[in-house]
Structures are given as structure tokens and as C-alpha cells.
A tleap script that builds the chain and sets N, CA, C and O, in Angstrom:
source leaprc.protein.ff14SB
mol = sequence {
  NMET THR GLU THR PRO THR PRO ALA ALA GLU
  ALA ARG ARG MET GLN ILE GLY ASP LEU ALA
  GLU ALA THR GLY LEU SER GLN ARG THR ILE
  ARG HIE TYR ASP GLU VAL GLY LEU LEU PRO
  ALA THR THR ARG SER ASP GLY GLY PHE ARG
  ILE TYR THR ASP SER ASP LEU GLN ARG MET
  LEU VAL ILE ARG SER MET LYS PRO LEU GLY
  PHE THR LEU GLU GLU MET GLY GLU LEU LEU
  ASP THR VAL ASP THR LEU ALA ALA ASP ALA
  THR ASP THR LYS ALA ARG ALA LYS LEU ALA
  GLU PHE ILE ASP GLN ALA ASN ALA LYS ARG
  ALA LYS LEU ALA LEU ASN LEU SER ARG THR
  ASP SER PHE ILE GLN ASP LEU GLN GLY CLYS
}
set mol.1.N position { -45.183 25.912 -22.291 }
set mol.1.CA position { -46.184 24.875 -22.398 }
set mol.1.C position { -46.631 24.471 -21.000 }
set mol.1.O position { -45.792 24.135 -20.165 }
set mol.2.N position { -47.937 24.495 -20.725 }
set mol.2.CA position { -48.452 24.100 -19.424 }
set mol.2.C position { -48.918 22.664 -19.479 }
set mol.2.O position { -49.413 22.185 -20.499 }
set mol.3.N position { -48.747 21.989 -18.357 }
set mol.3.CA position { -49.180 20.609 -18.279 }
set mol.3.C position { -50.660 20.557 -17.934 }
set mol.3.O position { -51.154 21.376 -17.158 }
set mol.4.N position { -51.350 19.611 -18.502 }
set mol.4.CA position { -52.738 19.382 -18.151 }
set mol.4.C position { -52.761 18.467 -16.941 }
set mol.4.O position { -52.158 17.394 -16.975 }
set mol.5.N position { -53.444 18.865 -15.866 }
set mol.5.CA position { -53.463 18.028 -14.674 }
set mol.5.C position { -54.097 16.678 -14.979 }
set mol.5.O position { -55.032 16.575 -15.773 }
set mol.6.N position { -53.568 15.650 -14.332 }
set mol.6.CA position { -54.155 14.324 -14.467 }
set mol.6.C position { -55.462 14.288 -13.685 }
set mol.6.O position { -55.671 15.128 -12.810 }
set mol.7.N position { -56.342 13.342 -13.976 }
set mol.7.CA position { -57.581 13.241 -13.197 }
set mol.7.C position { -57.319 13.102 -11.705 }
set mol.7.O position { -58.069 13.652 -10.899 }
set mol.8.N position { -56.264 12.374 -11.316 }
set mol.8.CA position { -55.959 12.225 -9.894 }
set mol.8.C position { -55.591 13.564 -9.273 }
set mol.8.O position { -56.000 13.873 -8.154 }
set mol.9.N position { -54.811 14.361 -10.011 }
set mol.9.CA position { -54.428 15.680 -9.494 }
set mol.9.C position { -55.649 16.575 -9.378 }
set mol.9.O position { -55.774 17.342 -8.424 }
set mol.10.N position { -56.550 16.480 -10.346 }
set mol.10.CA position { -57.764 17.287 -10.291 }
set mol.10.C position { -58.617 16.891 -9.096 }
set mol.10.O position { -59.252 17.748 -8.481 }
set mol.11.N position { -58.641 15.611 -8.758 }
set mol.11.CA position { -59.437 15.144 -7.630 }
set mol.11.C position { -58.931 15.734 -6.316 }
set mol.11.O position { -59.679 15.835 -5.344 }
set mol.12.N position { -57.671 16.118 -6.294 }
set mol.12.CA position { -57.094 16.675 -5.072 }
set mol.12.C position { -57.342 18.175 -4.954 }
set mol.12.O position { -56.931 18.790 -3.970 }
set mol.13.N position { -57.989 18.755 -5.913 }
set mol.13.CA position { -58.265 20.189 -5.879 }
set mol.13.C position { -59.682 20.411 -5.355 }
set mol.13.O position { -60.638 19.821 -5.859 }
set mol.14.N position { -59.806 21.255 -4.355 }
set mol.14.CA position { -61.104 21.515 -3.743 }
set mol.14.C position { -61.362 23.007 -3.680 }
set mol.14.O position { -60.451 23.804 -3.458 }
set mol.15.N position { -62.587 23.361 -3.874 }
set mol.15.CA position { -62.978 24.741 -3.615 }
set mol.15.C position { -63.363 24.838 -2.147 }
set mol.15.O position { -63.440 23.826 -1.449 }
set mol.16.N position { -63.598 26.033 -1.692 }
set mol.16.CA position { -63.829 26.266 -0.264 }
set mol.16.C position { -65.040 25.482 0.251 }
set mol.16.O position { -65.026 25.018 1.391 }
set mol.17.N position { -66.069 25.327 -0.552 }
set mol.17.CA position { -67.242 24.569 -0.127 }
set mol.17.C position { -66.909 23.102 0.107 }
set mol.17.O position { -67.418 22.479 1.039 }
set mol.18.N position { -66.043 22.556 -0.753 }
set mol.18.CA position { -65.612 21.167 -0.591 }
set mol.18.C position { -64.805 21.008 0.693 }
set mol.18.O position { -64.976 20.036 1.429 }
set mol.19.N position { -63.921 21.975 0.956 }
set mol.19.CA position { -63.113 21.931 2.170 }
set mol.19.C position { -64.002 22.065 3.401 }
set mol.19.O position { -63.792 21.380 4.401 }
set mol.20.N position { -64.980 22.937 3.327 }
set mol.20.CA position { -65.910 23.112 4.445 }
set mol.20.C position { -66.656 21.806 4.723 }
set mol.20.O position { -66.809 21.404 5.876 }
set mol.21.N position { -67.110 21.162 3.680 }
set mol.21.CA position { -67.837 19.902 3.845 }
set mol.21.C position { -66.923 18.823 4.423 }
set mol.21.O position { -67.342 18.056 5.291 }
set mol.22.N position { -65.695 18.759 3.955 }
set mol.22.CA position { -64.756 17.731 4.413 }
set mol.22.C position { -64.336 17.920 5.870 }
set mol.22.O position { -63.990 16.951 6.546 }
set mol.23.N position { -64.366 19.154 6.353 }
set mol.23.CA position { -63.910 19.440 7.714 }
set mol.23.C position { -65.040 19.697 8.700 }
set mol.23.O position { -64.829 19.645 9.912 }
set mol.24.N position { -66.228 19.971 8.195 }
set mol.24.CA position { -67.333 20.322 9.078 }
set mol.24.C position { -67.254 21.748 9.583 }
set mol.24.O position { -67.969 22.117 10.515 }
set mol.25.N position { -66.395 22.550 8.983 }
set mol.25.CA position { -66.263 23.962 9.356 }
set mol.25.C position { -67.000 24.826 8.342 }
set mol.25.O position { -67.254 24.406 7.213 }
set mol.26.N position { -67.333 26.022 8.760 }
set mol.26.CA position { -68.022 26.922 7.843 }
set mol.26.C position { -67.030 27.563 6.875 }
set mol.26.O position { -65.834 27.656 7.154 }
set mol.27.N position { -67.549 27.997 5.742 }
set mol.27.CA position { -66.711 28.709 4.777 }
set mol.27.C position { -66.171 29.989 5.399 }
set mol.27.O position { -65.042 30.392 5.120 }
set mol.28.N position { -66.965 30.616 6.229 }
set mol.28.CA position { -66.529 31.841 6.900 }
set mol.28.C position { -65.311 31.567 7.785 }
set mol.28.O position { -64.359 32.348 7.798 }
set mol.29.N position { -65.348 30.457 8.522 }
set mol.29.CA position { -64.218 30.092 9.378 }
set mol.29.C position { -62.974 29.831 8.540 }
set mol.29.O position { -61.880 30.269 8.896 }
set mol.30.N position { -63.135 29.122 7.432 }
set mol.30.CA position { -61.999 28.828 6.559 }
set mol.30.C position { -61.427 30.119 5.984 }
set mol.30.O position { -60.210 30.288 5.922 }
set mol.31.N position { -62.300 31.026 5.566 }
set mol.31.CA position { -61.821 32.320 5.058 }
set mol.31.C position { -61.036 33.077 6.134 }
set mol.31.O position { -60.019 33.710 5.850 }
set mol.32.N position { -61.527 32.998 7.374 }
set mol.32.CA position { -60.837 33.666 8.480 }
set mol.32.C position { -59.436 33.084 8.652 }
set mol.32.O position { -58.470 33.834 8.798 }
set mol.33.N position { -59.315 31.759 8.636 }
set mol.33.CA position { -58.000 31.142 8.774 }
set mol.33.C position { -57.100 31.523 7.607 }
set mol.33.O position { -55.887 31.644 7.777 }
set mol.34.N position { -57.673 31.711 6.435 }
set mol.34.CA position { -56.910 32.187 5.274 }
set mol.34.C position { -56.419 33.614 5.536 }
set mol.34.O position { -55.247 33.922 5.319 }
set mol.35.N position { -57.317 34.475 6.000 }
set mol.35.CA position { -56.985 35.884 6.217 }
set mol.35.C position { -55.895 36.071 7.269 }
set mol.35.O position { -55.072 36.979 7.150 }
set mol.36.N position { -55.881 35.209 8.313 }
set mol.36.CA position { -54.870 35.357 9.363 }
set mol.36.C position { -53.597 34.580 9.034 }
set mol.36.O position { -52.646 34.587 9.816 }
set mol.37.N position { -53.575 33.911 7.882 }
set mol.37.CA position { -52.364 33.255 7.418 }
set mol.37.C position { -52.175 31.818 7.854 }
set mol.37.O position { -51.130 31.232 7.573 }
set mol.38.N position { -53.159 31.223 8.539 }
set mol.38.CA position { -53.018 29.833 8.961 }
set mol.38.C position { -53.231 28.851 7.819 }
set mol.38.O position { -52.602 27.794 7.769 }
set mol.39.N position { -54.112 29.204 6.914 }
set mol.39.CA position { -54.427 28.294 5.814 }
set mol.39.C position { -54.670 29.079 4.540 }
set mol.39.O position { -55.801 29.143 4.057 }
set mol.40.N position { -53.631 29.673 3.993 }
set mol.40.CA position { -53.847 30.358 2.711 }
set mol.40.C position { -54.130 29.321 1.629 }
set mol.40.O position { -53.532 28.245 1.610 }
set mol.41.N position { -55.033 29.655 0.748 }
set mol.41.CA position { -55.352 28.742 -0.355 }
set mol.41.C position { -54.081 28.465 -1.146 }
set mol.41.O position { -53.265 29.360 -1.368 }
set mol.42.N position { -53.924 27.220 -1.567 }
set mol.42.CA position { -52.749 26.843 -2.344 }
set mol.42.C position { -52.672 27.665 -3.617 }
set mol.42.O position { -51.596 28.099 -4.026 }
set mol.43.N position { -53.808 27.871 -4.231 }
set mol.43.CA position { -53.855 28.641 -5.469 }
set mol.43.C position { -55.260 29.217 -5.613 }
set mol.43.O position { -56.134 28.978 -4.780 }
set mol.44.N position { -55.454 29.964 -6.662 }
set mol.44.CA position { -56.779 30.496 -6.962 }
set mol.44.C position { -57.109 30.151 -8.403 }
set mol.44.O position { -56.229 30.039 -9.257 }
set mol.45.N position { -58.393 29.988 -8.646 }
set mol.45.CA position { -58.842 29.710 -10.011 }
set mol.45.C position { -58.756 30.984 -10.837 }
set mol.45.O position { -58.517 32.067 -10.301 }
set mol.46.N position { -58.953 30.849 -12.148 }
set mol.46.CA position { -58.958 32.025 -13.016 }
set mol.46.C position { -60.019 33.023 -12.572 }
set mol.46.O position { -59.866 34.229 -12.765 }
set mol.47.N position { -61.086 32.520 -11.980 }
set mol.47.CA position { -62.157 33.389 -11.490 }
set mol.47.C position { -61.905 33.942 -10.099 }
set mol.47.O position { -62.736 34.678 -9.568 }
set mol.48.N position { -60.768 33.598 -9.500 }
set mol.48.CA position { -60.421 34.140 -8.191 }
set mol.48.C position { -60.874 33.286 -7.015 }
set mol.48.O position { -60.711 33.690 -5.864 }
set mol.49.N position { -61.441 32.110 -7.283 }
set mol.49.CA position { -61.890 31.248 -6.200 }
set mol.49.C position { -60.703 30.536 -5.565 }
set mol.49.O position { -59.761 30.142 -6.251 }
set mol.50.N position { -60.763 30.378 -4.242 }
set mol.50.CA position { -59.712 29.663 -3.527 }
set mol.50.C position { -59.725 28.192 -3.946 }
set mol.50.O position { -60.785 27.581 -4.079 }
set mol.51.N position { -58.538 27.642 -4.149 }
set mol.51.CA position { -58.395 26.231 -4.488 }
set mol.51.C position { -57.498 25.591 -3.425 }
set mol.51.O position { -56.405 26.082 -3.141 }
set mol.52.N position { -57.974 24.498 -2.850 }
set mol.52.CA position { -57.262 23.802 -1.785 }
set mol.52.C position { -56.868 22.402 -2.239 }
set mol.52.O position { -57.473 21.834 -3.148 }
set mol.53.N position { -55.846 21.859 -1.592 }
set mol.53.CA position { -55.345 20.526 -1.902 }
set mol.53.C position { -55.550 19.608 -0.694 }
set mol.53.O position { -56.021 20.042 0.357 }
set mol.54.N position { -55.190 18.345 -0.862 }
set mol.54.CA position { -55.254 17.405 0.260 }
set mol.54.C position { -54.346 17.865 1.398 }
set mol.54.O position { -54.677 17.686 2.570 }
set mol.55.N position { -53.217 18.450 1.059 }
set mol.55.CA position { -52.314 18.976 2.076 }
set mol.55.C position { -52.994 20.087 2.877 }
set mol.55.O position { -52.849 20.161 4.098 }
set mol.56.N position { -53.730 20.944 2.184 }
set mol.56.CA position { -54.475 22.006 2.867 }
set mol.56.C position { -55.543 21.405 3.777 }
set mol.56.O position { -55.771 21.894 4.883 }
set mol.57.N position { -56.188 20.355 3.310 }
set mol.57.CA position { -57.199 19.671 4.116 }
set mol.57.C position { -56.559 19.139 5.400 }
set mol.57.O position { -57.133 19.280 6.480 }
set mol.58.N position { -55.395 18.539 5.292 }
set mol.58.CA position { -54.723 18.007 6.480 }
set mol.58.C position { -54.365 19.132 7.448 }
set mol.58.O position { -54.496 18.961 8.660 }
set mol.59.N position { -53.915 20.279 6.936 }
set mol.59.CA position { -53.613 21.428 7.794 }
set mol.59.C position { -54.881 21.909 8.505 }
set mol.59.O position { -54.855 22.234 9.692 }
set mol.60.N position { -55.987 21.950 7.763 }
set mol.60.CA position { -57.238 22.414 8.368 }
set mol.60.C position { -57.698 21.447 9.454 }
set mol.60.O position { -58.255 21.877 10.464 }
set mol.61.N position { -57.477 20.169 9.266 }
set mol.61.CA position { -57.856 19.196 10.295 }
set mol.61.C position { -57.019 19.381 11.560 }
set mol.61.O position { -57.520 19.190 12.668 }
set mol.62.N position { -55.755 19.747 11.403 }
set mol.62.CA position { -54.916 20.049 12.572 }
set mol.62.C position { -55.465 21.279 13.292 }
set mol.62.O position { -55.596 21.283 14.516 }
set mol.63.N position { -55.778 22.303 12.537 }
set mol.63.CA position { -56.333 23.532 13.116 }
set mol.63.C position { -57.640 23.216 13.841 }
set mol.63.O position { -57.860 23.658 14.969 }
set mol.64.N position { -58.499 22.449 13.182 }
set mol.64.CA position { -59.790 22.085 13.782 }
set mol.64.C position { -59.589 21.326 15.085 }
set mol.64.O position { -60.362 21.506 16.026 }
set mol.65.N position { -58.574 20.488 15.157 }
set mol.65.CA position { -58.309 19.720 16.371 }
set mol.65.C position { -57.784 20.597 17.504 }
set mol.65.O position { -58.025 20.309 18.676 }
set mol.66.N position { -57.076 21.653 17.161 }
set mol.66.CA position { -56.496 22.523 18.176 }
set mol.66.C position { -57.518 23.483 18.784 }
set mol.66.O position { -57.400 23.875 19.945 }
set mol.67.N position { -58.502 23.849 18.003 }
set mol.67.CA position { -59.469 24.863 18.437 }
set mol.67.C position { -60.186 24.490 19.735 }
set mol.67.O position { -60.202 25.305 20.657 }
set mol.68.N position { -60.782 23.293 19.853 }
set mol.68.CA position { -61.496 22.995 21.100 }
set mol.68.C position { -60.577 22.843 22.313 }
set mol.68.O position { -61.042 22.866 23.453 }
set mol.69.N position { -59.293 22.689 22.073 }
set mol.69.CA position { -58.347 22.607 23.179 }
set mol.69.C position { -57.935 23.985 23.675 }
set mol.69.O position { -57.214 24.103 24.666 }
set mol.70.N position { -58.388 25.018 22.991 }
set mol.70.CA position { -58.122 26.377 23.449 }
set mol.70.C position { -56.801 26.959 22.994 }
set mol.70.O position { -56.342 27.952 23.558 }
set mol.71.N position { -56.173 26.363 21.979 }
set mol.71.CA position { -54.951 26.950 21.453 }
set mol.71.C position { -55.289 28.255 20.732 }
set mol.71.O position { -56.322 28.360 20.071 }
set mol.72.N position { -54.415 29.240 20.866 }
set mol.72.CA position { -54.617 30.522 20.199 }
set mol.72.C position { -54.235 30.400 18.725 }
set mol.72.O position { -53.591 29.432 18.320 }
set mol.73.N position { -54.638 31.386 17.932 }
set mol.73.CA position { -54.248 31.402 16.528 }
set mol.73.C position { -52.728 31.430 16.384 }
set mol.73.O position { -52.173 30.786 15.494 }
set mol.74.N position { -52.069 32.164 17.248 }
set mol.74.CA position { -50.605 32.231 17.209 }
set mol.74.C position { -49.998 30.855 17.493 }
set mol.74.O position { -49.064 30.428 16.814 }
set mol.75.N position { -50.532 30.172 18.495 }
set mol.75.CA position { -50.025 28.837 18.817 }
set mol.75.C position { -50.291 27.860 17.669 }
set mol.75.O position { -49.459 27.003 17.371 }
set mol.76.N position { -51.444 27.993 17.037 }
set mol.76.CA position { -51.748 27.147 15.887 }
set mol.76.C position { -50.715 27.366 14.778 }
set mol.76.O position { -50.221 26.415 14.172 }
set mol.77.N position { -50.404 28.625 14.531 }
set mol.77.CA position { -49.406 28.955 13.518 }
set mol.77.C position { -48.039 28.388 13.875 }
set mol.77.O position { -47.326 27.882 13.009 }
set mol.78.N position { -47.672 28.472 15.157 }
set mol.78.CA position { -46.388 27.924 15.597 }
set mol.78.C position { -46.335 26.417 15.387 }
set mol.78.O position { -45.321 25.888 14.931 }
set mol.79.N position { -47.422 25.723 15.718 }
set mol.79.CA position { -47.432 24.281 15.535 }
set mol.79.C position { -47.348 23.919 14.058 }
set mol.79.O position { -46.609 23.011 13.680 }
set mol.80.N position { -48.098 24.620 13.232 }
set mol.80.CA position { -48.041 24.344 11.796 }
set mol.80.C position { -46.648 24.599 11.239 }
set mol.80.O position { -46.161 23.834 10.406 }
set mol.81.N position { -46.007 25.664 11.689 }
set mol.81.CA position { -44.625 25.943 11.265 }
set mol.81.C position { -43.687 24.823 11.723 }
set mol.81.O position { -42.794 24.408 10.984 }
set mol.82.N position { -43.898 24.346 12.937 }
set mol.82.CA position { -43.079 23.262 13.475 }
set mol.82.C position { -43.260 21.992 12.660 }
set mol.82.O position { -42.285 21.315 12.332 }
set mol.83.N position { -44.504 21.668 12.333 }
set mol.83.CA position { -44.784 20.481 11.520 }
set mol.83.C position { -44.146 20.619 10.139 }
set mol.83.O position { -43.575 19.662 9.616 }
set mol.84.N position { -44.245 21.808 9.552 }
set mol.84.CA position { -43.619 22.050 8.246 }
set mol.84.C position { -42.101 21.874 8.326 }
set mol.84.O position { -41.489 21.280 7.438 }
set mol.85.N position { -41.509 22.391 9.389 }
set mol.85.CA position { -40.063 22.258 9.574 }
set mol.85.C position { -39.670 20.794 9.674 }
set mol.85.O position { -38.689 20.369 9.064 }
set mol.86.N position { -40.430 20.020 10.441 }
set mol.86.CA position { -40.121 18.601 10.604 }
set mol.86.C position { -40.362 17.813 9.322 }
set mol.86.O position { -39.687 16.814 9.074 }
set mol.87.N position { -41.308 18.249 8.513 }
set mol.87.CA position { -41.541 17.581 7.231 }
set mol.87.C position { -40.338 17.774 6.306 }
set mol.87.O position { -40.010 16.899 5.505 }
set mol.88.N position { -39.688 18.932 6.428 }
set mol.88.CA position { -38.509 19.220 5.606 }
set mol.88.C position { -37.246 18.603 6.189 }
set mol.88.O position { -36.344 18.203 5.453 }
set mol.89.N position { -37.187 18.527 7.525 }
set mol.89.CA position { -35.995 17.990 8.195 }
set mol.89.C position { -36.423 17.332 9.503 }
set mol.89.O position { -36.554 17.997 10.530 }
set mol.90.N position { -36.638 16.036 9.452 }
set mol.90.CA position { -37.135 15.293 10.612 }
set mol.90.C position { -36.139 15.269 11.765 }
set mol.90.O position { -36.498 14.888 12.879 }
set mol.91.N position { -34.904 15.665 11.519 }
set mol.91.CA position { -33.886 15.640 12.574 }
set mol.91.C position { -33.700 16.985 13.262 }
set mol.91.O position { -32.843 17.118 14.137 }
set mol.92.N position { -34.483 17.976 12.883 }
set mol.92.CA position { -34.353 19.311 13.474 }
set mol.92.C position { -34.682 19.230 14.971 }
set mol.92.O position { -35.842 19.067 15.347 }
set mol.93.N position { -33.657 19.343 15.817 }
set mol.93.CA position { -33.847 19.149 17.259 }
set mol.93.C position { -34.691 20.258 17.896 }
set mol.93.O position { -35.461 20.004 18.823 }
set mol.94.N position { -34.545 21.466 17.403 }
set mol.94.CA position { -35.348 22.577 17.945 }
set mol.94.C position { -36.832 22.347 17.646 }
set mol.94.O position { -37.682 22.548 18.513 }
set mol.95.N position { -37.138 21.927 16.426 }
set mol.95.CA position { -38.526 21.664 16.050 }
set mol.95.C position { -39.067 20.465 16.826 }
set mol.95.O position { -40.227 20.471 17.238 }
set mol.96.N position { -38.248 19.446 17.029 }
set mol.96.CA position { -38.678 18.272 17.805 }
set mol.96.C position { -39.024 18.677 19.238 }
set mol.96.O position { -40.017 18.215 19.800 }
set mol.97.N position { -38.194 19.546 19.824 }
set mol.97.CA position { -38.447 20.025 21.188 }
set mol.97.C position { -39.741 20.835 21.229 }
set mol.97.O position { -40.529 20.708 22.166 }
set mol.98.N position { -39.956 21.658 20.223 }
set mol.98.CA position { -41.183 22.465 20.167 }
set mol.98.C position { -42.410 21.555 20.026 }
set mol.98.O position { -43.437 21.789 20.664 }
set mol.99.N position { -42.300 20.529 19.198 }
set mol.99.CA position { -43.400 19.583 19.045 }
set mol.99.C position { -43.696 18.891 20.372 }
set mol.99.O position { -44.859 18.704 20.727 }
set mol.100.N position { -42.665 18.514 21.098 }
set mol.100.CA position { -42.848 17.880 22.407 }
set mol.100.C position { -43.594 18.813 23.362 }
set mol.100.O position { -44.436 18.364 24.140 }
set mol.101.N position { -43.284 20.110 23.303 }
set mol.101.CA position { -43.992 21.097 24.132 }
set mol.101.C position { -45.479 21.121 23.772 }
set mol.101.O position { -46.338 21.157 24.654 }
set mol.102.N position { -45.774 21.102 22.468 }
set mol.102.CA position { -47.169 21.113 22.042 }
set mol.102.C position { -47.892 19.844 22.486 }
set mol.102.O position { -49.059 19.897 22.874 }
set mol.103.N position { -47.215 18.725 22.433 }
set mol.103.CA position { -47.823 17.475 22.890 }
set mol.103.C position { -48.133 17.561 24.379 }
set mol.103.O position { -49.210 17.153 24.813 }
set mol.104.N position { -47.191 18.092 25.168 }
set mol.104.CA position { -47.424 18.262 26.601 }
set mol.104.C position { -48.607 19.192 26.858 }
set mol.104.O position { -49.452 18.909 27.707 }
set mol.105.N position { -48.663 20.299 26.124 }
set mol.105.CA position { -49.782 21.239 26.284 }
set mol.105.C position { -51.108 20.582 25.923 }
set mol.105.O position { -52.101 20.749 26.630 }
set mol.106.N position { -51.122 19.837 24.823 }
set mol.106.CA position { -52.360 19.175 24.390 }
set mol.106.C position { -52.804 18.155 25.431 }
set mol.106.O position { -53.996 18.043 25.717 }
set mol.107.N position { -51.862 17.414 25.996 }
set mol.107.CA position { -52.210 16.443 27.043 }
set mol.107.C position { -52.785 17.128 28.275 }
set mol.107.O position { -53.753 16.644 28.861 }
set mol.108.N position { -52.200 18.243 28.668 }
set mol.108.CA position { -52.698 18.986 29.832 }
set mol.108.C position { -54.093 19.538 29.565 }
set mol.108.O position { -54.966 19.482 30.430 }
set mol.109.N position { -54.298 20.071 28.365 }
set mol.109.CA position { -55.610 20.617 28.009 }
set mol.109.C position { -56.657 19.500 27.934 }
set mol.109.O position { -57.806 19.689 28.335 }
set mol.110.N position { -56.249 18.335 27.417 }
set mol.110.CA position { -57.153 17.201 27.351 }
set mol.110.C position { -57.553 16.749 28.760 }
set mol.110.O position { -58.720 16.451 29.010 }
set mol.111.N position { -56.591 16.701 29.667 }
set mol.111.CA position { -56.872 16.289 31.042 }
set mol.111.C position { -57.875 17.246 31.696 }
set mol.111.O position { -58.771 16.819 32.425 }
set mol.112.N position { -57.715 18.520 31.429 }
set mol.112.CA position { -58.654 19.509 31.986 }
set mol.112.C position { -60.055 19.306 31.407 }
set mol.112.O position { -61.049 19.372 32.130 }
set mol.113.N position { -60.125 19.057 30.096 }
set mol.113.CA position { -61.426 18.793 29.478 }
set mol.113.C position { -62.059 17.525 30.050 }
set mol.113.O position { -63.265 17.489 30.292 }
set mol.114.N position { -61.255 16.490 30.266 }
set mol.114.CA position { -61.764 15.237 30.833 }
set mol.114.C position { -62.315 15.464 32.240 }
set mol.114.O position { -63.356 14.917 32.603 }
set mol.115.N position { -61.611 16.273 33.024 }
set mol.115.CA position { -62.085 16.586 34.370 }
set mol.115.C position { -63.418 17.334 34.301 }
set mol.115.O position { -64.351 17.020 35.041 }
set mol.116.N position { -63.501 18.315 33.416 }
set mol.116.CA position { -64.750 19.068 33.266 }
set mol.116.C position { -65.891 18.172 32.788 }
set mol.116.O position { -67.029 18.330 33.230 }
set mol.117.N position { -65.595 17.241 31.897 }
set mol.117.CA position { -66.615 16.309 31.422 }
set mol.117.C position { -67.087 15.417 32.564 }
set mol.117.O position { -68.286 15.168 32.695 }
set mol.118.N position { -66.185 14.941 33.373 }
set mol.118.CA position { -66.538 14.113 34.519 }
set mol.118.C position { -67.421 14.883 35.495 }
set mol.118.O position { -68.405 14.348 36.005 }
set mol.119.N position { -67.071 16.119 35.749 }
set mol.119.CA position { -67.880 16.961 36.648 }
set mol.119.C position { -69.258 17.215 36.054 }
set mol.119.O position { -70.258 17.247 36.773 }
set mol.120.N position { -69.305 17.394 34.743 }
set mol.120.CA position { -70.590 17.601 34.072 }
set mol.120.C position { -71.449 16.356 34.180 }
set mol.120.O position { -72.647 16.452 34.445 }
set mol.121.N position { -70.850 15.181 33.977 }
set mol.121.CA position { -71.596 13.927 34.116 }
set mol.121.C position { -72.165 13.790 35.523 }
set mol.121.O position { -73.319 13.394 35.686 }
set mol.122.N position { -71.370 14.113 36.543 }
set mol.122.CA position { -71.843 14.048 37.916 }
set mol.122.C position { -72.985 15.021 38.156 }
set mol.122.O position { -73.960 14.694 38.831 }
set mol.123.N position { -72.857 16.219 37.597 }
set mol.123.CA position { -73.896 17.228 37.740 }
set mol.123.C position { -75.205 16.733 37.123 }
set mol.123.O position { -76.268 16.880 37.726 }
set mol.124.N position { -75.133 16.162 35.953 }
set mol.124.CA position { -76.336 15.654 35.278 }
set mol.124.C position { -76.960 14.524 36.101 }
set mol.124.O position { -78.180 14.466 36.253 }
set mol.125.N position { -76.130 13.634 36.626 }
set mol.125.CA position { -76.646 12.555 37.453 }
set mol.125.C position { -77.327 13.102 38.704 }
set mol.125.O position { -78.381 12.608 39.102 }
set mol.126.N position { -76.734 14.114 39.321 }
set mol.126.CA position { -77.336 14.753 40.494 }
set mol.126.C position { -78.698 15.329 40.143 }
set mol.126.O position { -79.654 15.160 40.900 }
set mol.127.N position { -78.799 16.007 39.005 }
set mol.127.CA position { -80.071 16.606 38.600 }
set mol.127.C position { -81.119 15.539 38.316 }
set mol.127.O position { -82.290 15.701 38.661 }
set mol.128.N position { -80.694 14.448 37.688 }
set mol.128.CA position { -81.637 13.376 37.356 }
set mol.128.C position { -82.136 12.669 38.617 }
set mol.128.O position { -83.234 12.112 38.623 }
set mol.129.N position { -81.340 12.690 39.678 }
set mol.129.CA position { -81.732 12.031 40.932 }
set mol.129.C position { -82.677 12.864 41.760 }
set mol.129.O position { -83.187 12.378 42.769 }
set mol.130.N position { -82.926 14.071 41.385 }
set mol.130.CA position { -83.796 14.962 42.193 }
set mol.130.C position { -85.211 14.905 41.718 }
set mol.130.O position { -86.077 15.582 42.273 }
savepdb mol mol.pdb
quit
């Protein structure tokens, strides 16, 4: 006997277009992340369409946040694995150390972006003054 999903559970189910709209990413990008194993669809419909959950949406938002910082697909996968490990066992010291490394990397990448933005602002001001 299969259970009929409650309306709340159904609301948490999204097709790829819904996920694309919620994240601002293209369906092609989402399919790519599925193909490389970063965001496999939680399930598929009877017709073979990818079905995503709120948890998948949260994973995609993490991936989306890492992309402009220049993290590689491999690094994204490592961070997601680390987050999954900590969700299962918040006391895992190895995972905590790995998360700290990612935080340090993200801070360093952010600082570099901030420096580049500052230089860009100066460049624009220089051009406007000419």
C-alpha cells in the first residue's frame, strides 16, 4: 500500500523548471550539476521528469553561491559531502576541520573579489573624470 502525499509534501516537490526559477539558474546548468553528481534529482516522475525537494533547492543554493567564488566542481562536491556528514553527525571533527578550511577559502576568495571590485570602481571613476 502506497501513501498518498499530503498537500504540504506535494508543495515541496519541484520539477526542474521550478528549481530553475527558484535559483535563477538555467535548466541546462541544473542538468549539468545532476550529470556530474552534485545535485541528482531526488526522484523522477512516472514520465521520467526530475523531481526536486526543498533539500535539493538548498543544495543548489550552496552550489550557486560557490560558483562565483571560483570553487571547482570537485570542491563543491567535497563541501556538500562535508555538510551532509555534519548533518548526520555534528561532532565529526574531521568534517568540522574540512568545513573550517572551506570557510577560510571562501573568505580569501571574497577578499580577492572585494579588491577587484574596489579597483574596478577606481577605474570607472578615472574614466568618468576624463
